[in-house]
C-alpha positions in Angstrom: 0.0 0.0 0.0 1.7 3.2 -1.2 2.2 6.0 1.2 1.3 9.6 0.3 3.7 12.4 1.2 1.0 14.9 2.1 -1.9 13.1 3.5 -5.3 14.8 3.7 -7.5 14.6 6.8 -9.7 12.1 4.9 -6.7 10.0 4.2 -5.7 10.2 7.9 -9.2 9.0 8.8 -8.8 6.1 6.3 -5.6 5.0 7.9 -7.1 5.3 11.4 -10.0 3.0 10.3 -7.6 0.6 8.7 -5.3 0.4 11.8 -8.4 -0.3 14.0 -9.6 -3.1 11.7 -6.2 -4.7 11.7 -6.1 -4.7 15.5 -9.6 -6.2 15.6 -8.5 -8.9 13.2 -5.6 -9.8 15.6 -8.0 -10.6 18.4 -11.1 -11.4 16.4 -13.0 -8.8 18.3 -13.0 -5.2 19.5 -15.3 -2.2 19.6 -14.8 -1.7 15.9 -18.1 -0.1 15.1 -17.3 2.8 17.4 -13.7 3.0 16.1 -15.0 3.4 12.6 -17.6 6.0 13.5 -15.2 8.2 15.4 -12.2 8.1 13.0 -13.1 11.3 11.3 -13.1 13.2 14.6 -9.8 11.7 15.7 -8.2 12.6 12.3 -9.1 16.2 12.9 -8.1 16.1 16.5 -4.6 14.7 15.9 -3.8 16.2 12.5 -5.4 19.6 12.6 -6.5 20.7 16.1 -4.0 19.5 18.7 -0.4 20.5 19.5 1.8 17.6 20.6 5.2 16.0 19.9 4.9 12.4 18.7 8.4 11.6 20.0 7.8 13.2 23.4 4.3 12.2 24.5 4.8 13.8 28.0 6.0 17.1 26.7 4.7 19.7 29.2 3.5 22.1 26.5 1.2 19.5 24.8 -2.5 19.7 24.4 -4.1 16.8 26.3 -6.6 14.3 24.8 -8.7 12.4 27.4 -10.6 9.3 26.3 -13.5 9.0 28.7 -15.1 6.1 26.9 -12.2 3.7 27.5 -13.7 0.9 25.3 -12.9 3.2 22.4 -9.2 2.5 23.1 -8.8 0.6 19.8 -9.8 3.9 18.0 -7.3 6.0 20.0 -4.5 3.4 19.4 -5.2 3.6 15.7 -4.9 7.4 15.8 -1.7 7.3 17.9 -0.1 4.8 15.5 -1.0 7.1 12.5 0.4 10.1 14.5 3.7 8.3 15.1 3.3 8.2 18.9 3.1 4.4 18.7 4.9 2.2 16.2 2.8 0.4 13.6 4.5 -2.9 14.6 2.5 -2.9 17.8 -0.8 -3.5 15.9 0.1 -7.2 16.2 0.2 -7.0 20.0 -3.3 -5.6 20.5 -5.0 -7.1 23.5 -2.2 -9.6 24.2 -0.6 -10.2 27.6 2.0 -7.5 28.4 0.9 -5.4 25.5 0.9 -1.6 25.6 -2.4 -1.8 23.9 -5.0 -3.4 26.3 -8.5 -3.6 25.1 -9.6 -0.8 27.5 -7.5 2.3 27.7 -5.0 2.3 30.6 -2.8 5.4 31.1 0.0 3.6 32.8 0.5 1.3 29.8 0.2 3.4 26.7 2.2 6.5 25.6 -0.3 9.2 24.6 -3.1 7.8 26.8 -3.8 10.5 29.3 -6.4 8.7 31.5 -7.7 5.2 32.2 -11.2 5.1 31.0 -12.6 1.8 32.4 -15.3 3.6 34.4 -17.6 5.7 32.2 -18.7 9.2 33.1 -15.3 10.4 34.5 -13.5 12.0 31.5 -15.1 15.4 31.6 -14.5 15.7 35.4 -10.8 14.8 34.9 -10.7 17.3 32.0 -12.1 20.1 34.3 -9.3 19.3 36.8 -6.6 19.4 34.2 -7.9 22.6 32.7 -7.9 24.3 36.1 -4.3 23.0 36.7 -3.1 24.3 33.4 -4.6 27.7 34.0 -2.9 27.9 37.4 0.4 27.2 35.8 -0.2 29.8 33.1 -0.1 27.2 30.4 -1.7 27.9 27.0 -2.4 24.2 26.4 -5.9 23.0 25.7 -7.6 19.8 27.0 -9.7 17.8 24.5 -12.0 15.1 25.7 -14.2 12.5 24.0 -17.1 10.8 25.6 -20.1 8.8 24.5 -23.7 9.7 24.5 -24.4 6.8 26.9 -22.3 8.7 29.5 -24.9 11.5 29.4 -26.8 9.4 31.9 -24.1 9.8 34.5 -24.7 12.6 37.0 -21.0 13.3 37.2 -21.1 14.5 33.6 -23.6 17.2 34.4 -21.7 18.3 37.5 -18.6 18.6 35.4 -20.5 20.6 32.8 -21.6 23.1 35.5 -18.1 23.3 36.9 -16.5 23.9 33.5 -18.9 26.8 32.8 -18.6 28.2 36.3 -14.8 28.3 36.1 -15.0 29.7 32.5 -12.7 27.0 31.1 -12.1 28.3 27.7 -9.2 25.8 27.4 -11.6 22.9 27.3 -13.0 21.3 24.1 -15.3 18.4 24.6 -16.8 16.0 22.0 -19.7 13.8 22.6 -20.1 10.9 20.1 -23.8 10.5 19.5 -24.1 7.2 17.7 -27.3 6.4 19.8 -26.1 3.1 21.1 -25.0 1.9 24.5 -24.8 -1.5 26.3 -28.5 -1.8 26.9 -29.8 -0.4 23.7 -30.4 2.9 21.9 -29.1 5.7 24.2 -32.1 8.0 23.6 -34.4 5.2 24.8 -32.3 4.4 27.9 -32.4 8.0 29.2 -33.6 10.7 26.9 -31.1 13.6 26.6 -32.5 15.7 23.7 -32.7 18.6 23.1 -29.0 18.2 23.9 -27.7 21.4 22.3 -30.2 23.5 24.1 -29.4 21.9 27.4 -25.7 22.4 27.0 -26.1 26.0 26.0 -28.3 26.5 29.1 -25.4 25.1 31.1 -23.1 27.9 29.8 -21.3 26.1 27.0 -20.4 27.2 23.4 -22.1 24.4 21.5 -21.9 23.2 17.9 -23.7 20.1 16.4 -22.2 18.5 13.3 -22.2 15.4 11.2 -19.3 13.6 12.8 -18.5 11.8 9.6 -18.3 14.9 7.5 -14.7 15.6 8.0 -14.8 19.2 6.7 -17.7 20.0 9.0 -15.7 18.5 11.9 -12.7 20.6 11.0 -14.7 23.8 10.8 -16.2 23.0 14.2 -12.8 22.6 15.9 -11.6 25.8 14.3 -14.7 27.6 15.6 -14.1 26.1 19.0 -10.5 27.3 19.0 -11.4 30.8 17.8 -14.4 31.3 20.0 -13.7 34.5 22.0 -16.1 34.2 25.0 -14.6 32.7 28.2 -16.6 29.5 28.2 -16.0 25.8 27.6 -16.7 24.4 24.1 -18.8 21.4 23.2 -19.0 19.6 19.8 -21.9 17.2 19.4 -20.9 14.7 16.7 -23.7 12.6 15.2 -22.0 9.5 13.8 -22.8 6.3 12.1 -21.5 3.1 13.7 -19.4 1.1 11.2 -18.7 4.1 9.0 -16.6 3.3 6.0 -17.4 -0.4 5.8 -20.8 -0.6 4.1 -21.8 -4.1 5.4 -21.2 -2.9 9.0 -22.9 0.4 8.4 -26.1 -1.5 7.6 -25.7 -4.3 10.2 -28.2 -4.3 13.1 -26.7 -1.8 15.6 -25.3 -3.3 18.8 -23.0 -1.9 21.5 -20.5 -4.7 20.7 -20.8 -5.5 17.0 -19.8 -9.0 16.1 -17.5 -9.5 13.1 -17.0 -13.0 11.8 -13.5 -14.3 11.1 -13.7 -13.9 7.3 -15.2 -10.5 7.6 -12.1 -8.7 8.8 -10.5 -9.1 5.4 -13.7 -8.0 3.7 -13.7 -4.9 5.9 -10.1 -4.1 4.9 -11.1 -4.5 1.3 -14.1 -2.2 1.7 -11.9 0.5 3.3 -9.3 0.2 0.5 -12.0 0.4 -2.1 -13.4 3.6 -0.5 -10.0 5.2 0.1 -10.1 8.9 -0.7 -8.6 9.8 -4.0 
């Protein structure tokens, strides 16, 4: 597969999806539907929005990315590999004993993983704390955090939202992945959260809602979040499609943990390659 000297954001997203499918193939499982749906957002985060040094993941001046939904770790590993923070050779170690790529994100194991996300609903609270700390140090770094729509049912999320607005944390950019699926079924049926944008605005946030699989719309949203002048936290609501980029997974019955048969991993790679951006 030939490399391209100047990759577009769409090509970055393609590689992130491909890395994730290759890791899923290693174990025969993984939260691949979520990895595919959030790849466009991660491409913009790591190749347009954030400041970091791939060869120095702990650089003090870096922007931080917090993965609240730790089961999306396969997606973040895929992005970190594409970004050069992790070597491509580690794809083969995904989920293995002593691997730096456990199936759920663990900060102590993986360079570039800023928090352990096994318990849902904590990422935004940790982000608030990090933002406060960075402001006290006079740092210009931002904190980006991703969480899932199912986490909106956690009270800690709304406490964090109030705290972020109260402290005028303009160094916080949060993204909620609205794929409308959690462990027990469709998120909106488990605990209704709409009208989400209106609620977040009422909590004091600068809010944008975009098609999370429209990479140019996502890029524009991150630019607007960065350039927004008011002293308030920023929220991007990203509506996404589980399995995006692999047609037979896009149309498969939605499930929190989508099953992929052994022969289908190769078919998924072929589908991604066929749809690779020109």
